[in-house]
C-alpha positions as CSV (number, residue, x, y, z in Angstrom):
1,X,83.5,111.0,108.8
2,X,84.2,113.9,110.7
3,X,85.6,116.3,107.7
4,X,89.4,117.3,107.6
5,X,89.1,120.8,107.0
6,X,92.5,122.7,104.5
7,X,94.3,124.1,107.8
8,X,94.6,120.6,109.6
9,X,95.6,118.8,106.1
10,X,98.4,121.3,105.9
11,X,99.4,120.9,109.3
12,X,99.3,117.2,108.8
13,X,101.2,117.0,106.0
14,X,103.6,119.9,107.6
15,X,104.4,117.2,110.9
16,X,105.0,114.8,108.0
17,X,107.5,116.6,106.3
18,X,109.0,117.3,109.2
19,X,109.4,114.0,110.8
20,X,110.8,112.8,107.3
21,X,113.1,115.9,106.7
22,X,114.2,115.6,110.0
23,X,115.0,111.8,110.2
24,X,117.3,112.2,106.7
25,X,118.9,115.5,108.1
26,X,120.3,113.4,111.6
27,X,121.1,110.8,109.1
28,X,123.5,112.6,107.0
29,X,124.9,114.4,110.0
30,X,126.2,110.9,111.5
31,X,127.1,109.9,108.3
32,X,129.0,113.0,108.1
33,X,130.2,114.0,111.7
34,X,132.9,111.4,112.9
35,X,133.4,113.4,115.9
36,X,134.5,111.4,119.1
37,X,131.1,112.9,120.8
38,X,129.2,110.8,118.2
39,X,132.0,107.4,118.4
40,X,131.3,107.9,122.6
41,X,127.5,108.1,121.9
42,X,127.4,105.5,120.1
43,X,129.6,103.0,122.4
44,X,127.1,104.4,125.4
45,X,124.3,103.3,123.0
46,X,124.9,99.5,122.5
47,X,125.9,99.2,126.3
48,X,122.6,100.6,126.9
49,X,121.2,98.0,124.5
50,X,122.8,95.1,125.2
51,X,123.5,94.0,121.8
52,X,126.0,91.7,119.7
53,X,126.9,93.8,117.0
54,X,129.8,92.7,114.5
55,X,132.7,94.7,114.3
56,X,132.2,93.5,110.1
57,X,129.3,95.5,110.2
58,X,130.6,98.8,111.3
59,X,133.6,98.4,108.5
60,X,133.9,101.3,106.5
61,X,132.2,100.8,103.6
62,X,135.3,101.7,101.2
63,X,137.2,98.9,102.8
64,X,134.2,96.5,101.8
65,X,134.1,97.7,98.4
66,X,138.0,97.3,98.1
67,X,138.0,93.6,100.0
68,X,135.0,92.5,97.2
69,X,137.2,93.9,94.3
70,X,139.8,92.0,95.4
71,X,138.1,88.3,95.4
72,X,139.7,86.4,92.2
73,X,136.0,85.7,91.0
74,X,135.2,88.9,90.3
75,X,138.1,88.9,88.4
76,X,136.8,85.7,86.7
77,X,133.7,87.3,86.0
78,X,134.5,90.5,84.6
79,X,137.1,88.2,82.2
80,X,134.2,86.4,81.1
81,X,131.8,89.6,80.9
82,X,134.2,91.0,78.2
83,X,134.9,88.7,76.2
84,X,131.4,87.4,75.7
85,X,130.3,91.2,75.3
86,X,132.8,92.7,73.5
87,X,133.6,95.4,75.5
88,X,135.9,97.5,77.3
89,X,137.9,96.1,80.6
90,X,137.4,99.9,82.0
91,X,134.1,100.0,81.2
92,X,133.5,97.1,82.8
93,X,135.1,97.4,86.3
94,X,133.3,100.8,86.5
95,X,129.9,98.7,86.1
96,X,131.6,96.4,88.8
97,X,131.8,99.9,90.9
98,X,128.5,100.8,90.4
99,X,126.9,97.4,91.6
100,X,128.9,97.7,94.7
101,X,128.3,101.2,95.3
102,X,124.1,100.2,95.0
103,X,125.0,96.9,97.2
104,X,127.0,97.2,99.7
105,X,125.4,99.7,102.9
106,X,127.1,102.1,105.5
107,X,126.3,100.9,108.9
108,X,125.4,103.0,111.7
109,X,124.8,102.4,115.9
110,X,123.3,105.9,116.4
111,X,121.3,105.7,113.1
112,X,120.1,101.9,114.0
113,X,119.7,102.0,118.0
114,X,118.7,105.6,118.4
115,X,117.0,106.7,115.2
116,X,115.9,103.0,113.8
117,X,114.9,102.2,117.5
118,X,112.4,105.1,117.9
119,X,110.8,104.7,115.1
120,X,110.4,101.2,114.6
121,X,108.7,102.0,118.6
122,X,106.8,104.5,117.3
123,X,105.3,103.2,114.4
124,X,104.7,99.5,115.7
125,X,103.3,101.2,118.9
126,X,100.8,102.9,116.8
127,X,99.8,100.0,114.5
128,X,100.0,97.1,116.4
129,X,100.8,95.3,120.2
130,X,103.8,93.0,119.2
131,X,104.0,89.8,120.6
132,X,107.4,88.3,120.4
133,X,107.6,84.2,121.6
134,X,110.8,81.7,121.3
135,X,109.9,78.0,120.2
136,X,112.5,76.6,123.5
137,X,113.3,78.7,126.3
138,X,117.0,79.1,125.3
139,X,116.9,79.7,121.7
140,X,120.6,80.3,121.3
141,X,121.9,77.2,123.9
142,X,124.4,75.8,121.9
143,X,125.5,78.5,119.3
144,X,128.8,80.3,119.5
145,X,129.0,84.0,120.0
146,X,131.3,84.0,117.1
147,X,128.6,82.4,114.9
148,X,127.7,82.9,111.0
149,X,123.9,83.3,112.0
150,X,120.9,83.6,108.9
151,X,117.8,84.1,109.8
152,X,115.2,82.9,107.3
153,X,111.8,84.2,107.6
154,X,108.5,84.5,105.6
155,X,107.5,87.7,103.9
156,X,104.2,89.0,105.0
157,X,104.3,92.6,104.9
158,X,106.9,95.3,104.1
159,X,106.6,95.9,107.7
160,X,108.3,92.8,108.4
161,X,112.2,94.4,108.0
162,X,110.6,96.6,111.3
163,X,109.3,94.2,113.1
164,X,112.0,92.0,113.6
165,X,114.7,94.4,113.6
166,X,112.9,95.7,116.5
167,X,112.3,92.4,118.1
168,X,115.7,91.4,117.7
169,X,117.3,94.9,118.3
170,X,118.4,94.0,122.5
171,X,120.1,90.7,121.0
172,X,121.7,91.7,117.3
173,X,121.4,93.9,114.7
174,X,120.3,92.1,111.2
175,X,121.4,92.9,107.8
176,X,118.6,92.8,105.3
177,X,118.0,91.7,101.8
178,X,116.3,94.2,100.8
179,X,114.6,94.7,97.2
180,X,115.1,97.2,94.8
181,X,111.3,98.6,96.0
182,X,112.9,100.4,99.0
183,X,115.4,101.9,96.1
184,X,113.6,106.0,96.4
185,X,115.2,109.0,98.4
186,X,114.4,108.8,101.6
187,X,114.2,105.0,101.9
188,X,117.4,104.0,100.8
189,X,119.8,106.2,102.7
190,X,117.6,104.8,105.8
191,X,118.3,101.2,105.2
192,X,121.9,101.5,104.1
193,X,122.3,103.1,107.3
194,X,121.0,100.6,109.3
195,X,123.2,98.0,107.8
196,X,120.6,96.7,104.8
197,X,121.6,96.2,101.4
198,X,119.9,96.1,98.5
199,X,119.6,93.2,95.8
200,X,118.0,93.1,92.1
201,X,115.3,90.0,92.2
202,X,114.7,88.7,88.7
203,X,117.7,89.9,87.2
204,X,120.0,87.5,85.4
205,X,123.3,89.3,84.3
206,X,125.8,87.0,85.6
207,X,128.6,89.6,86.3
208,X,126.0,91.3,88.9
209,X,125.6,87.9,90.8
210,X,129.0,87.4,90.6
211,X,129.8,90.6,92.9
212,X,126.9,90.3,95.1
213,X,127.5,86.3,95.6
214,X,131.2,87.6,96.4
215,X,129.6,90.6,99.1
216,X,127.3,88.0,100.9
217,X,129.9,85.5,101.3
218,X,132.2,88.3,102.6
219,X,130.0,89.7,105.1
220,X,128.9,85.5,106.0
221,X,132.9,85.0,106.2
222,X,133.1,87.9,108.7
223,X,129.8,86.7,110.7
224,X,127.7,89.5,109.9
225,X,124.0,88.6,110.8
226,X,122.0,88.3,108.0
227,X,117.9,88.4,107.1
228,X,117.0,86.8,104.1
229,X,113.2,86.1,102.8
230,X,113.0,82.7,101.3
231,X,110.3,83.4,99.2
232,X,111.8,86.3,97.1
233,X,108.6,88.2,97.8
234,X,106.0,88.8,99.9
235,X,102.6,86.2,99.8
236,X,99.9,87.5,97.7
237,X,97.5,84.7,98.8
238,X,98.3,84.8,102.3
239,X,99.6,81.4,102.1
240,X,103.4,80.8,101.9
241,X,105.7,80.8,99.0
242,X,107.6,78.4,97.1
243,X,111.9,78.8,98.4
244,X,113.8,80.9,96.3
245,X,117.6,79.4,97.3
246,X,119.8,82.0,95.5
247,X,120.5,84.1,98.5
248,X,121.3,81.7,100.7
249,X,123.4,79.4,97.9
250,X,125.8,82.1,97.8
251,X,126.0,81.9,101.3
252,X,126.6,78.2,102.5
253,X,129.4,78.5,99.7
254,X,131.5,79.5,103.0
255,X,130.8,76.2,104.3
256,X,133.5,74.8,102.2
257,X,136.3,75.9,105.0
258,X,135.8,73.9,107.2
259,X,136.2,75.9,110.4
260,X,133.5,78.2,109.2
261,X,130.6,75.0,108.4
262,X,130.8,74.4,112.1
263,X,129.9,78.2,112.8
264,X,127.3,78.7,110.2
265,X,123.7,78.3,111.7
266,X,120.2,79.1,110.2
267,X,117.3,80.3,112.5
268,X,114.1,80.3,110.9
269,X,111.1,83.3,111.8
270,X,107.6,83.0,111.9
271,X,105.5,86.5,111.4
272,X,102.2,87.1,111.5
273,X,99.8,89.7,111.8
274,X,96.0,90.8,112.1
275,X,96.4,93.1,109.6
276,X,99.2,93.7,106.8
277,X,99.3,96.9,105.7
278,X,99.3,96.6,101.8
279,X,96.5,93.3,101.9
280,X,94.3,94.4,99.4
281,X,97.2,96.2,97.1
282,X,98.8,92.2,97.2
283,X,95.0,90.6,96.3
284,X,95.1,93.0,93.1
285,X,98.0,91.7,92.4
286,X,96.5,88.6,92.2
287,X,94.0,89.4,90.1
288,X,96.2,90.8,87.7
289,X,97.9,86.6,87.5
290,X,94.7,85.8,87.1
291,X,94.2,87.9,84.0
292,X,90.7,89.4,86.1
293,X,89.5,93.1,85.4
294,X,90.8,95.4,87.9
295,X,90.8,98.7,88.9
296,X,93.0,101.6,86.9
297,X,96.4,102.5,87.9
298,X,94.6,106.3,89.2
299,X,92.2,103.9,90.7
300,X,94.3,102.3,93.4
301,X,96.3,105.8,94.1
302,X,92.4,107.0,94.5
303,X,92.1,104.3,97.5
304,X,96.0,105.0,99.1
305,X,94.5,108.8,99.3
306,X,91.3,107.8,100.9
307,X,93.5,105.1,103.4
308,X,95.7,107.9,104.4
309,X,92.8,110.6,104.3
310,X,90.6,108.1,106.7
311,X,93.5,107.2,109.0
312,X,95.0,110.7,109.5
313,X,90.9,111.7,110.2
314,X,90.5,109.0,113.0
315,X,94.2,110.2,114.6
316,X,92.9,113.7,114.7
317,X,89.4,113.5,116.2
318,X,90.6,110.8,119.0
319,X,89.0,107.7,117.1
320,X,92.3,105.6,116.6
321,X,92.5,101.9,116.9
322,X,95.3,99.8,116.3
323,X,95.3,97.0,114.1
324,X,96.2,94.2,116.8
325,X,98.7,92.1,116.8
326,X,102.1,91.9,115.3
327,X,103.0,88.5,116.1
328,X,107.2,87.4,116.0
329,X,108.2,83.0,116.7
330,X,112.2,82.8,116.9
331,X,112.8,78.9,115.8
332,X,115.6,76.6,116.9
333,X,118.9,77.2,115.4
334,X,119.4,74.6,112.4
335,X,123.7,73.9,112.2
336,X,124.5,73.8,108.7
337,X,127.7,71.4,109.7
338,X,124.7,68.7,110.6
339,X,123.0,69.2,107.5
340,X,126.1,68.8,105.3
341,X,127.1,65.3,107.8
342,X,124.1,64.0,107.2
343,X,124.2,64.5,103.6
344,X,127.8,62.9,103.8
345,X,126.4,60.4,105.4
346,X,123.7,59.1,102.6
347,X,127.1,59.3,100.2
348,X,126.7,63.2,99.2
349,X,129.6,66.1,99.4
350,X,127.5,69.1,98.2
351,X,130.3,71.3,97.4
352,X,132.3,68.6,95.4
353,X,128.9,69.1,92.9
354,X,129.0,71.3,90.2
355,X,126.1,74.1,91.0
356,X,123.8,72.2,88.4
357,X,123.6,69.5,91.1
358,X,123.9,71.3,93.9
359,X,121.1,73.5,93.5
360,X,118.5,70.9,94.3
361,X,120.3,69.6,97.3
362,X,120.5,73.3,98.1
363,X,116.2,73.7,97.5
364,X,116.1,70.8,99.1
365,X,116.9,72.7,102.4
366,X,115.5,75.5,102.0
367,X,112.3,74.0,101.6
368,X,112.4,72.1,105.2
369,X,113.4,75.3,106.9
370,X,110.5,76.8,105.1
371,X,108.4,74.2,106.5
372,X,109.6,75.1,109.5
373,X,108.5,78.7,109.3
374,X,105.0,77.2,108.5
375,X,105.1,75.7,111.7
376,X,105.8,78.3,114.0
377,X,104.2,80.9,112.8
378,X,102.3,82.4,115.3
379,X,98.6,82.4,114.9
380,X,96.9,86.1,116.1
381,X,93.0,86.4,116.5
382,X,92.7,87.7,113.0
383,X,93.5,84.5,110.8
384,X,92.0,82.3,113.7
385,X,88.3,84.2,112.7
386,X,89.2,84.5,108.9
387,X,90.1,80.0,109.3
388,X,87.1,79.6,111.4
389,X,84.1,81.4,109.1
390,X,86.0,80.2,106.1
391,X,85.2,76.5,106.7
392,X,81.5,76.9,107.0
393,X,79.4,76.7,103.4
394,X,77.2,79.3,104.0
395,X,78.4,83.3,103.9
396,X,75.4,83.8,107.2
397,X,77.4,81.9,110.3
398,X,75.9,82.3,114.1
399,X,76.9,83.9,117.1
400,X,77.5,80.3,118.6
401,X,78.7,78.1,115.7
402,X,81.3,80.5,115.0
403,X,82.8,80.4,118.1
404,X,82.4,77.0,118.1
405,X,84.5,76.2,115.5
406,X,87.2,78.7,116.6
407,X,87.8,76.7,119.5
408,X,87.7,74.1,118.1
409,X,90.7,74.6,115.7
410,X,92.0,76.2,118.8
411,X,92.6,73.4,120.6
412,X,93.9,71.6,117.5
413,X,96.4,74.3,117.2
414,X,97.3,73.6,120.4
415,X,97.9,69.6,119.9
416,X,100.2,70.3,116.6
417,X,101.7,72.5,118.9
418,X,100.7,75.9,116.7
419,X,101.8,78.6,118.5
420,X,98.2,80.4,119.1
421,X,98.9,84.5,120.9
422,X,97.0,84.6,124.3
423,X,95.8,80.8,124.3
424,X,94.8,81.1,127.9
425,X,92.0,84.0,126.6
426,X,88.4,83.0,126.9
427,X,87.6,82.4,123.0
428,X,84.5,85.0,122.8
429,X,87.2,87.5,123.9
430,X,89.6,86.9,120.9
431,X,86.3,87.0,118.6
432,X,85.8,89.7,119.8
433,X,89.6,91.2,119.5
434,X,89.0,90.1,115.9
435,X,85.8,91.0,115.0
436,X,86.9,94.9,115.5
437,X,89.2,94.1,113.0
438,X,86.7,92.4,110.8
439,X,83.8,94.9,111.1
440,X,86.2,97.9,110.9
441,X,87.4,96.7,107.3
442,X,83.5,95.6,106.5
443,X,84.7,91.4,105.7
444,X,81.7,90.9,108.0
445,X,78.6,92.5,109.5
446,X,76.7,91.5,112.2
447,X,72.8,90.6,112.0
448,X,70.7,89.3,115.5
449,X,72.6,86.7,116.4
450,X,75.1,85.7,113.4
451,X,77.4,87.6,111.3
452,X,77.1,87.4,107.6
453,X,80.4,87.8,105.1
454,X,80.0,91.2,103.2
455,X,80.7,90.2,99.2
456,X,83.6,92.6,98.8
457,X,85.3,90.9,102.3
458,X,85.1,87.4,101.5
459,X,88.9,87.8,99.6
460,X,90.2,89.0,102.8
461,X,89.1,86.5,104.7
462,X,90.5,83.7,102.3
463,X,94.0,86.0,102.6
464,X,94.3,85.6,106.4
465,X,92.5,82.3,106.7
466,X,95.5,80.9,104.3
467,X,98.1,81.7,106.3
468,X,97.3,79.4,109.4
469,X,95.8,76.8,107.2
470,X,98.7,74.4,106.7
471,X,98.5,74.0,110.3
472,X,94.5,73.4,111.0
473,X,94.9,69.8,110.4
474,X,90.9,68.2,110.3
475,X,89.5,71.9,109.4
476,X,92.7,72.5,106.6
477,X,90.9,70.7,103.6
478,X,87.3,72.3,104.3
479,X,89.2,75.7,104.7
480,X,91.5,75.3,101.4
481,X,87.7,74.1,99.4
482,X,86.2,77.0,99.7
483,X,89.1,79.6,99.0
484,X,88.5,81.4,96.1
485,X,91.9,83.2,95.1
486,X,94.2,81.7,92.9
487,X,96.1,80.0,95.4
488,X,99.7,78.7,93.3
489,X,101.4,76.2,96.6
490,X,100.5,75.6,100.0
491,X,102.8,73.9,103.0
492,X,101.4,70.0,103.1
493,X,99.3,69.6,106.3
């Protein structure tokens, strides 16, 4: 690896600081300066992208907060909190204001469509070749323009936020529910300017959830397009995690109103990558959960620094190569009205039930959507190659046998309507593209006309194979039998 001289390192660090500092400065300028020039620029930007931006998305933050505060459910939650904890009502309302300031974003057209678009195009183009497909040719047929649309998607990487927003930017702006991981400068300011709202995961205080529910239902009623990850976090083992229904249940509450019910749609979205940037960190978390020995904090920091140093060196020396495909499949919309009508035909009025009785029905619905998401997850070259390697009992596989297994798996995937990226490509070409990444990651090594799975590469091969194992039909059991990761759950398949 070429030596990175101190002067080059200082230049690289200065460039990164300049980009981040400049982006934040632009955001502050866009937010603070409300001149007619910026407003006209915003209108021109919307016209150029031909995007559907909900008017309520651009409502002032102070007005949104005032509407949430006027919700009777929030007042009831405040009174219950005061009675339970014996605290002053004024202090409780101050806490509500604090929660709202934390949750409510401030969407800005220029930030989203100029700064956000250019940054996402640059970053994604640097790391991946982006592919987008639709489950049907006219994905939004029958969906009125004023519909309440919620995108539910599997969560592979923190890059999902950028990837799906970039893919959908020419059609609609998406307001994401973002976890606390991004509540750090400058990420918090950037996400909020893009219209994303922050949530505290695993935070059980009833007052907080009453405020969050009021906000989610407010933006849902006003047809703000939302993006939710029903798994509640990144997949640690590569497989789909069980669905969590908190935010979805809040949003579905709007369907109590007949007019809103007719306009609500859920759109499943499947995401996959040839390389997930956080894969090794996610596998370390699995080791912690399984109570296996793991490296210390400073060792992990050292790994991150090594990653940054190594890739910076490759960029500066002209050896940089992209990480393969980042693929998205947009599914067919699911009408909430259809689901509720089916429940009613079975004698179940979902909204007449108590919360404890209602949640199992919402869970069943969310699980069915997650199954739909699993069915449309794109199959990129690396997961396909890893699934083929994982299906053999040996760590030494011949080139011919591996290509033969990959081709057989691809045939099965196409038969089961798997979304194979570039299925028309020769299987040898598909493997060559996967092999570049597998070799670079030191997952496998070539020995003559065969390949050896390296000891430190086995967990990563498990991880990528798990992303498509539920789609593999007769091969699924062989892949799962070989799996050495502590898997908690898989989709049936």
